[in-house]
C-alpha positions in Angstrom: 198.2 -25.4 -31.4 197.0 -28.3 -34.1 199.4 -30.9 -33.8 202.3 -30.3 -37.2 203.8 -33.7 -36.0 202.1 -36.8 -35.9 204.0 -39.9 -35.2 202.4 -42.7 -36.9 203.5 -45.4 -34.2 205.2 -47.6 -36.3 208.9 -46.1 -36.7 211.9 -45.6 -34.4 212.3 -43.4 -31.5 213.6 -40.3 -32.2 216.4 -39.1 -29.9 216.0 -35.1 -30.5 218.8 -32.5 -29.2 218.7 -28.5 -29.5 222.3 -27.3 -29.7 223.6 -23.8 -29.3 227.2 -23.7 -29.2 227.3 -26.7 -27.2 230.3 -28.3 -29.2 232.3 -28.9 -26.0 229.3 -31.2 -24.6 228.3 -33.1 -27.7 231.4 -35.7 -28.0 230.7 -37.4 -24.7 226.8 -37.3 -25.6 227.3 -38.9 -28.6 229.5 -41.4 -26.8 226.8 -42.2 -24.1 223.7 -43.1 -26.8 224.5 -46.3 -27.5 224.8 -47.4 -24.0 222.2 -45.5 -22.9 219.8 -46.1 -26.0 220.8 -50.1 -26.0 217.6 -51.9 -26.5 215.9 -49.5 -28.4 215.4 -48.9 -32.8 216.7 -45.1 -32.5 217.7 -42.7 -34.8 219.1 -38.8 -33.9 217.9 -35.5 -34.9 219.9 -32.6 -33.7 217.9 -29.3 -34.2 221.1 -26.4 -34.3 220.2 -23.0 -33.4 222.6 -21.4 -35.5 225.7 -22.4 -33.7 228.5 -20.0 -33.8 231.5 -22.4 -32.7 232.0 -26.0 -34.4 228.7 -27.7 -33.5 227.3 -28.7 -36.6 231.0 -29.8 -37.9 231.1 -32.5 -34.4 228.2 -34.0 -35.8 229.2 -34.2 -38.9 232.6 -35.9 -37.7 230.9 -37.8 -34.8 227.7 -38.5 -36.0 227.5 -38.4 -39.7 223.7 -40.5 -40.0 222.2 -37.9 -37.9 219.7 -35.7 -39.2 220.7 -32.2 -38.8 218.2 -29.4 -38.9 219.9 -25.7 -39.2 217.2 -23.8 -37.7 219.2 -20.4 -38.8 218.9 -18.4 -35.6 218.9 -18.6 -32.5 215.0 -19.8 -32.3 215.0 -20.9 -28.9 214.8 -24.3 -27.4 210.7 -24.9 -27.9 211.2 -23.9 -32.0 214.3 -26.2 -31.4 212.1 -29.5 -30.6 209.4 -28.5 -32.7 211.8 -28.4 -35.9 213.4 -32.1 -34.7 210.0 -33.4 -34.6 208.8 -32.0 -38.0 212.3 -33.9 -39.3 211.1 -36.8 -37.4 207.9 -36.9 -38.7 209.2 -37.1 -42.6 210.9 -40.1 -41.9 209.5 -43.4 -43.9 207.3 -44.9 -41.2 207.5 -41.8 -38.7 208.2 -41.9 -35.0 206.1 -44.2 -32.3 207.8 -41.8 -29.4 210.3 -39.0 -28.9 213.0 -38.8 -26.3 213.9 -34.9 -25.5 217.3 -34.3 -23.8 219.8 -31.5 -23.8 223.1 -32.6 -24.6 224.5 -31.9 -21.6 222.8 -35.5 -20.8 224.7 -38.8 -19.8 222.1 -41.5 -20.0 223.2 -44.5 -17.6 222.4 -48.0 -19.6 219.4 -49.1 -20.3 218.1 -45.2 -19.8 215.9 -44.6 -22.7 214.5 -48.7 -23.2 213.1 -48.1 -19.2 211.8 -44.6 -20.5 210.1 -45.9 -23.4 208.7 -49.1 -22.1 206.8 -46.9 -19.1 204.7 -44.9 -22.0 201.3 -45.5 -23.2 200.3 -46.9 -19.4 197.3 -46.8 -18.5 196.2 -45.6 -14.7 193.5 -46.8 -12.4 191.4 -43.6 -13.1 191.5 -43.7 -17.2 194.6 -41.2 -17.5 197.5 -42.1 -19.6 201.8 -42.2 -19.0 202.3 -39.7 -22.1 205.4 -38.1 -20.4 208.1 -40.3 -18.4 211.1 -39.0 -16.6 214.1 -40.7 -15.3 216.3 -39.9 -12.0 218.8 -37.3 -12.4 221.5 -36.9 -10.7 224.2 -34.4 -10.1 227.6 -34.2 -12.0 229.1 -36.4 -9.5 227.1 -39.0 -10.5 225.8 -39.7 -6.6 223.6 -36.7 -5.9 220.1 -37.1 -6.9 218.3 -33.8 -8.5 214.9 -32.8 -7.6 213.6 -33.0 -10.5 209.8 -33.2 -10.0 207.6 -30.2 -9.9 204.2 -29.7 -8.5 202.2 -26.9 -10.5 202.4 -23.2 -10.0 200.3 -21.8 -7.3 200.0 -18.4 -4.9 200.4 -20.6 -1.7 203.4 -22.6 -3.0 204.9 -19.4 -4.0 204.6 -17.7 -0.4 206.1 -21.1 1.0 209.3 -20.5 -1.2 209.1 -16.8 -0.2 209.1 -17.7 3.1 210.7 -20.7 4.2 212.9 -21.6 0.8 211.8 -24.0 -1.7 214.3 -27.0 -0.7 212.7 -27.0 3.1 209.2 -25.8 1.9 209.4 -28.8 -0.3 208.8 -31.2 1.9 204.8 -30.5 2.1 203.0 -30.3 -1.1 201.1 -26.8 -0.3 203.8 -24.4 0.4 206.4 -25.4 -2.9 206.5 -26.3 -6.1 209.5 -28.6 -5.7 209.2 -32.1 -3.9 211.8 -32.8 -2.3 210.6 -36.0 -0.5 212.8 -39.0 -0.7 209.6 -41.5 -1.0 208.5 -39.7 -4.1 212.0 -41.0 -6.1 212.1 -44.5 -5.0 208.9 -45.3 -7.1 206.8 -44.6 -10.0 205.6 -41.7 -8.9 202.9 -39.1 -11.3 204.3 -35.5 -11.1 202.3 -32.1 -12.4 206.0 -31.6 -14.4 209.3 -32.2 -14.4 212.7 -30.7 -15.3 213.1 -31.0 -19.4 216.8 -32.2 -19.2 215.5 -35.5 -20.1 211.7 -36.9 -21.1 210.4 -39.6 -23.1 207.0 -38.5 -25.0 204.8 -41.1 -26.8 203.7 -40.6 -30.1 199.7 -40.2 -29.2 200.7 -38.0 -26.6 202.3 -35.6 -29.2 199.9 -36.0 -31.5 197.0 -35.1 -29.1 198.8 -31.9 -27.6 200.9 -30.7 -30.3 203.4 -28.9 -31.3 205.7 -26.9 -28.0 205.1 -23.4 -27.2 207.8 -21.2 -29.4 206.6 -18.2 -26.9 208.4 -19.5 -24.2 212.2 -18.7 -25.7 213.9 -20.5 -22.7 212.3 -22.1 -19.5 208.7 -23.3 -19.1 208.8 -24.5 -22.1 208.6 -28.2 -20.6 206.2 -27.0 -17.8 203.9 -26.0 -20.5 203.7 -28.9 -22.4 203.1 -31.1 -18.8 200.6 -28.9 -18.2 198.8 -28.9 -21.1 199.3 -33.2 -21.7 197.9 -33.4 -18.4 195.0 -31.0 -19.2 193.9 -33.5 -21.9 194.5 -36.8 -19.6 198.5 -37.9 -20.0 200.3 -37.9 -17.4 204.1 -36.9 -16.5 205.5 -39.7 -14.5 209.0 -40.7 -12.8 210.5 -43.6 -13.8 213.0 -44.6 -10.9 214.7 -47.7 -13.1 216.0 -44.8 -15.2 218.6 -42.8 -14.8 221.1 -40.1 -16.3 224.0 -37.3 -15.1 223.0 -33.6 -15.9 226.2 -31.4 -16.6 223.7 -28.3 -15.1 223.1 -25.2 -16.6 223.6 -21.5 -16.0 220.2 -20.3 -14.6 221.5 -20.7 -11.1 224.4 -17.9 -11.4 223.7 -15.9 -14.4 221.1 -13.1 -13.7 219.5 -12.3 -17.7 219.0 -16.3 -17.5 217.2 -16.2 -14.2 215.3 -13.0 -15.0 213.9 -15.1 -17.6 213.4 -18.2 -16.0 211.6 -16.2 -13.7 209.3 -14.1 -16.1 208.3 -17.1 -18.0 207.1 -18.8 -14.6 204.9 -16.2 -13.8 203.6 -15.7 -17.0 202.7 -19.4 -18.0 200.8 -18.9 -14.7 199.1 -15.7 -15.9 197.6 -17.7 -18.9 195.9 -20.4 -16.8 194.4 -18.3 -14.4 192.8 -15.1 -13.8 194.1 -11.3 -13.2 193.3 -11.6 -9.1 195.6 -14.6 -9.3 198.3 -13.5 -11.3 198.4 -10.7 -9.7 198.7 -12.2 -5.9 201.2 -14.5 -7.2 203.4 -12.7 -9.1 203.5 -10.5 -5.8 204.6 -13.6 -4.3 207.1 -14.4 -6.5 208.4 -10.9 -6.4 208.5 -10.9 -2.4 210.8 -14.2 -2.9 213.1 -12.5 -5.5 213.8 -9.5 -3.6 214.3 -11.2 -0.3 217.1 -12.9 -1.9 218.3 -9.6 -3.5 218.2 -8.1 -0.2 220.8 -11.3 0.5 223.1 -10.3 -2.3 222.2 -12.5 -4.9 222.5 -10.2 -8.0 221.0 -13.0 -10.3 217.5 -12.2 -7.3 218.0 -8.4 -7.9 217.3 -8.4 -12.1 214.4 -11.1 -11.5 212.9 -8.4 -8.8 213.8 -5.3 -11.0 212.1 -7.0 -14.4 209.2 -8.3 -12.3 208.4 -4.7 -10.7 208.0 -3.3 -14.6 204.1 -2.7 -15.8 205.2 -4.5 -18.6 207.2 -7.5 -17.5 205.0 -9.6 -18.7 203.8 -8.5 -22.1 207.7 -8.3 -23.6 209.9 -11.8 -22.1 213.3 -11.0 -23.5 215.5 -14.0 -25.2 219.6 -14.5 -24.6 
């Protein structure tokens, strides 16, 4: 993918938000921005994916200075990020870094400054920090979210199927999920991290180009982090930055859990050969089938979709 929206490095930090029927969570998000962005020159860009509620009216009322891009249809999360990046690139001076965040994120004081200031750091091995992520907490503000991830592998998929991802997460060989407490206490380099809130350097964006819009929802942040790593830019936790994530419904909605599961296997397929992909798909199917046997309806839907011969050719959007 060729860069569609290179940053000049001289403009403000672009705060990018993708909305879809988000009017209920937007007021508190907008109210939290001055504290979360304290110490930075920043501007807000919102890409709205054809909300049917009053999301655009809320933005007009509470954030009149924001740049609002209306995509005209539910284009997906990656397409929304790209539309927001394109709009920011047209500012005089462009933008020097981008903060991609969900509208249900509430940044704590100084969060964004810590994330942005950690970008561009050179590691001892010559790689550069291109993506930074904060500590994330659940809605109660105290429970830490295990947001760091290892790259998918057959053994990790098997470990999660047999042991469960949280218990297997203590062992790097057996789970994608990083549950080691120490990893969240230091500046930890990770393969990828959940995309509720992440800062991206201008140089990383220029090198990597657009987000992959073929992933309608889920795995788009994974793909971007892995692609950035391929180009020498690492994803790193900044433990002095923190935010609360109100959460989503992927854990309870069969439709969204199925999409998440299929896109996970689809991304693996892109980066590996047919034999490895077949083994990975079988391991993920084992996990979902075992959960379905315990009565989890979302896993039952995902297992049914994974078993279909056409599952990886057509990925349905919500």
